[in-house]
C-alpha positions in Angstrom: 12.1 16.8 2.8 12.9 13.8 5.0 12.7 15.7 8.0 9.3 17.2 7.4 8.1 13.4 7.1 9.7 13.0 10.4 7.7 15.5 12.0 4.6 15.2 10.5 4.3 11.4 11.3 6.1 11.9 14.8 9.0 9.2 14.0 12.5 8.5 14.3 15.2 8.3 11.6 14.6 4.5 11.7 11.5 4.9 11.9 11.2 6.9 9.2 13.5 4.6 7.0 11.2 1.4 8.1 8.1 3.2 6.7 9.8 4.1 3.3 11.3 0.3 3.0 7.8 -0.5 4.0 6.4 1.5 1.5 8.7 0.1 -1.3 8.1 -3.5 -0.5 4.4 -3.1 0.0 4.1 -1.5 -3.8 6.4 -4.0 -5.1 4.9 -7.0 -3.7 1.4 -6.2 -4.7 2.6 -5.2 -8.4 4.0 -8.8 -8.3 0.9 -10.4 -7.1 -1.3 -8.7 -9.5 1.0 -9.6 -12.0 0.6 -13.0 -11.3 -3.3 -13.1 -10.7 -3.3 -11.3 -14.2 -1.6 -14.5 -16.0 -4.2 -16.3 -14.2 -7.3 -14.7 -16.3 -5.9 -15.3 -20.3 -6.3 -12.0 -21.3 -4.5 -10.6 -23.9 -2.3 -7.2 -22.7 -4.5 -4.8 -23.7 -6.5 -1.8 -22.5 -8.7 -4.2 -20.2 -5.6 -6.1 -19.0 -4.2 -2.4 -18.2 -7.4 -1.2 -16.2 -8.1 -4.6 -14.2 -4.2 -4.7 -13.6 -4.5 -1.1 -12.0 -7.8 -1.9 -10.4 -5.8 -5.2 -8.6 -2.8 -3.1 -7.9 -5.0 -0.8 -5.9 -7.3 -3.2 -4.2 -4.1 -5.2 -3.2 -2.0 -2.1 -1.9 -3.3 -2.0 1.5 -3.0 -5.4 2.0 0.5 -5.9 0.9 1.6 -3.0 3.5 0.1 -3.9 6.5 1.3 -7.2 6.0 4.5 -6.4 5.3 4.2 -3.4 8.5 4.0 -7.0 10.5 7.7 -7.7 9.8 9.0 -4.2 10.3 7.0 -3.3 13.2 5.1 -0.3 12.2 1.7 -1.7 11.8 0.6 0.4 13.9 1.4 3.4 12.0 0.4 1.2 8.5 -3.2 0.3 10.5 -3.6 4.4 11.5 -2.6 5.2 7.6 -4.7 3.1 5.6 -7.7 4.4 7.8 -7.0 7.9 6.9 -6.5 6.9 3.1 -9.8 5.0 3.3 -12.0 7.7 5.2 -10.7 10.1 2.5 -11.5 8.0 -0.2 -14.8 6.5 1.0 -16.1 9.6 3.3 -16.7 8.3 7.5 -18.4 5.5 8.4 -22.1 6.2 8.7 -23.3 4.9 12.2 
């Protein structure tokens, strides 16, 4: 599995490790930040809280991984990755 990722992303073993660390830390950071932001809303932990939390995590994730990629040296990879993800989600930009 890791060999396929290395080949697909065209990275070395060390590059793959840094990318996986960035994914893990980015996901944890966006979850942590979303929880803090949701605590400011004073909402009860019901269905509305869960829906807003998921929307917030989804919005924060690209920002968190781009930010953390600056420290892992994988900024160019994640800029390209998030760009492709945005294109897949929202379609191509109209010029």
